[in-house]
N, C-alpha and C positions, 0 to 999 in steps of 0.2 A: 525832348520826349519823342519816342518813336510812335508810329501810327497806331500799333496794337495797344500800347500803353494808353495813348490818348483815347482810343475807343473805349477801352476798359473803364477809364474815368468818366467819360461822357455817358456811358451806358450803365454806370453803376446802379444796381436795383434800389429803388426807394423803399425803405422799411415802413411797413404799415404800423401806424400807432394811433391809439385812441386819442392821444394828445396832439396829433398833427392838426395844424390849423386848416380850416375850411372856410370857404366864402359863406357869409351869412345869407346873402341873397344874390342872385345872378340872373340877368336877362340875356337871352340869346335870340337874335333875330336875324332872318335872311336879308342880305342886301345885294344890290346889283353889282357895285364895285366899291373898293376901298381906295382912299387916297394914299399918296406915297408915305404919309406919316403914320399909317396904320388906323386911321379914322374913317368914317363913312364919307364918300364923296357927296357933295351937296345934292340934295333931292334924290338920292339913290336908294332909299328904302323901298322895299317891295310893298310893305304895308306899314301904316302908322307913321308918325313924325319922327324925325331924327332925335337923338338925345340932346340934352343941353350941351352947350359948348363947355366942356370940361377937360382938364389935362388927361393924357393917356395913362399917366402914372401919378398917383397921389398916395399919401400915407395910408389910406384905407380903401383905395379903389384901383381897380385895373380895367383898362379899356383896351381891347385889341380887335382888329378887323382883318379878315383874310380867309382864304380857303382852309378847310379843316386840316389839310396836309401841312400847311404852314403853322397852324396852332399846335398840331401834334409835334412838329419839329421843334417849336419854341419850348414846349413843355418838357420834352424828353432829351433834347440834344443841345440846347443852349447852356452857357455857363450857369444860368439860373436853375438848371434841372437838379443841381446838387444843393440848392437852397443856401448857397454861400455868396458873399459879395464878390463880384468880378470887376476887373478893369473895365470901366465904361468904354474904352477904346477897343475892346476885344470881344464885343457882343455879337459879332456877325455869326449867323448859324453855320455850322459846318455842312459840307456837301455830303450829306448822307441820304440816300434815296429811301422813300417809303413805298413798299410793295404791298399789293393786295388792296381789297376794299373796292367799293363801287366808284363809277366815274365821278359822282358828285362830290366825292372827297376832295378832288383836285380842282373841280370847275366851279362849285358853288361857294360863295363867300358868306360868312356869318360875322355879325357884330356881337362881341361879348362885353357886357358891362357888368362887372362883378364887384361886390363890396364885402369887406371883412368887418368883424366886429371890433377891431382894434387896429391901430397903425401897425404896418408890417413893412418889411423891405420889399422892394420890387423883385428881388431874387426869390423870396419865398412865394409871393403871389404868382409870379410868372413861371415858376418852376413846379414844385410839389403840389401847390394849390390848384394850378391849372390842370395838372395830371388828374387830380381827384375830380375836377369839374367835368373833364372829358369822359371820365369813367361813368360819372353819375348821370350826365344829361345825354351823352352821345352812346352810352353803353359800350365804350370802346374797350376791346381786348387786343393786346399788342404784345409781340415778343421781338427779340433781337436775333439776327443771324449774321453769318459772314460767308463770303464766297470770293474767289479770286476775280479780279476785274481790272480794266484799264485805270491808270493813275498817272500822275506826274510826280517825279522826284525832283525836289528843289536842291540843286547842287551849285558848287562854286565854278564860275567860268575861269578859263586860264588866266593866271595872274592873281591879284588880290582882290577880295570883294570890297566894294565901295560903300561900306556901311558906316553910319554916324551913331556913335554911342549916345544913348539918351541921357539927358540931364534933367528931365522933368519927372514929376510924380503923379500918377493918375489920382485925381481927387476922389475921396470917399463920398458916398451918396446914400440917401434913404434916411428914414427917421432915426435920430440919435447918432448919426454919422460924425465922427470926430473931425474937426478942421485939420488941414495940414499943418505941421509944425511951422514956426516962423522961419522965414528965410528959404522955405521950400518953393520951388517953381512948379505950379500945377500944369499938367499937360492940357493943350488945346484939345478940343473934342475931335478935330480932324474930319476926315470924310472925303468923298469925291466932290470935285467942282467941275462943271462942265465949261469947256472952252471950245465952242464950235462943235466939231466932230470928235474932240478929244476930251479925256478926263484927266484931271490932275488929282492924284490920290495921295493923301497924307495919313499916316498912322504913327502913333506915339507910344513909346514905352512898351514894345512888344519883343518877345523872343522870336527866333526864327520859326519855332513850331507854332507860335501864336500867329505869325505873319502868314503862315500857310493857310490857316483857317480863313484868313482875310483875303484869300485869292480864290473866290468862288468860281472856279473854272467849270468846264464841262465834265470834269472828273476830279476826284480828290487830289489834293496836293500834299506830299509827304516830305518832311524836312530831312534831308540827308546831307546837310552842309557840314555837320559836326561842329558848328560855331556856337559857343556859349555867350551869353550876355543879353542885355536889353538895349534895343536900338529904335531910333526914329527913322521912318521910311517916307520917301517921296518918289513918285514916278509919274510920268506923263505918257499917255498912250491912247491909242484908238480902239475902242472895244470892237470885237467881232463875234462870230459864232462860237468861238472857243471860250468866251467869257459872257455868257448870256445875262448873268445878273447885272454886269457893268453896262451891257447894251440896254437893258431896261431902265437902269438909272440915267443913262444918257438922255433918253426920251423924256424922263420925268423931271430932270433938273432944269432950272432956268439957265440960259446961255449967258456967260459972264465975259466972254472975249473971243477974239479970233483964234482959229486953230492952226496948225501947220498946214501951209498950202498944199503939201504933198499928201495930205490925208493923216499924217502921223504915224509913229511906229506901232506895231502890234504889242501886246503886253509881253510876248516872248523877246522881242527886240529890246524893249524898254528895260526889262529886268537885266539883260546882258550888258547893255551899254550904260545904264544909269545906276545899277547896283552891283554889277560883277556877278550876278547870279543867273542860272539857267534852269529851265524846266525840261526834263528828259522823260519822254513817254516810257512807262514801265508797266508790268503786271504785278499787282499787290493785293493782299487781303482787303476786301472792301465790306465795311459794315453797313447793314440796312435794317430798317425797321419793318416788320411784317404785320399788317392788320389782320387779325384773326376774325374779328367781327365788329360792326359798328352799325348804328341806327341814326336816322335823322333825330335831331335833338327833341327832347320832350318839351311840351309847351311850358311857357313862362308861368 
């Protein structure tokens, strides 16, 4: 899937409907910081006690914590934005910037605890229902736009790519999700693991286009490999300023082992040497979300 097609899918407008599910009740509270798992850091509420220890996703409840810009990105750009189930291993938010709005949209964090009147999937609550909540409580008005900007094109290094065909199946999830057929191998959740100054990154059952979304670099990554199929990926690399998301994860994750004494390869070198792929700087159409207006959230 090329970048423009992917963007058109991610930005598909949500049809307004009287039957669209909405949260029955929602609490929105300012917090000083959020922990890496999307919850409030201990003792960090600016006012009032923290909520009870509950899972961030349950059949009838959604709990999310972060800057409003992150909540907007989740609601409008994640796989959940279309209200359909997604590969749990492909949930990383695409690198689409948000323009406009006051500074607090990016600096101030909020805790949202929202409850529906019936069991619903994570994708419905985290996508269209979160959009409705942002519109109602933050008076958010937003539109999409496109302009040329810097990007990376993922291409094949000289020789053959070193890709491993996936043999696992992403498990279904959410209320009423069907179990995998007998004999099917479920995919591990994967994710980055810290080893000193390096990260070991595993992703499972992804296309190359999906893998590009899983490379949150300092600019968007576009799949230009021309390779079809579903693969498992593993790379070991040392994050730097070109991969700020992974730099932040390096600081947040527990250290599980020694790293390369030389400091480890950059993500560019790791892709070339370990997967036979490379990132080429290019100019490409870049999608972004423009905030037309937003207000501090109404009182609970």
